[in-house]
Every structure is written in structure tokens, then in C-alpha cells.
C-alpha positions, -999 to 999 in steps of 0.1 A, spaced: -500 -116 -833 -512 -135 -801 -493 -115 -778 -506 -82 -795 -544 -98 -787 -535 -105 -752 -525 -67 -747 -555 -54 -765 -573 -77 -740 -557 -64 -707 -564 -26 -721 -599 -35 -724 -602 -47 -692 -586 -16 -677 -610 6 -696 -638 -13 -685 -629 -8 -651 -623 27 -653 -657 30 -669 -673 11 -637 -654 35 -615 -666 66 -634 -704 55 -632 -700 46 -594 -686 80 -591 -713 97 -610 -739 77 -590 -726 89 -557 -724 125 -568 -763 123 -580 -772 107 -546 -751 136 -526 -769 161 -547 -802 145 -541 -797 146 -506 -788 182 -503 -819 191 -525 -839 169 -499 -825 188 -469 -834 222 -484 
């Protein structure tokens, strides 16, 4: 049972990291589109 909990914890950590990476990429893409619009 403890082993199962540990695996779930590790999986949660990974998904949390993936969410942070996704938000980071999302912010960069918005920033780039804003720059492109500003240039126009």
C-alpha cells in the first residue's frame, strides 16, 4: 500500500511539472504574438 502511495506521489509531481511547462510555453506564445502585433 505504501509503495502504491509513493508511485502516485511521483506521478503527481510529474504532471505538476508538465502543467508548469505548458503554462510557461503558453505565456511565451502569447508574448510573441503580442510582440508581432506591436510591430504591426
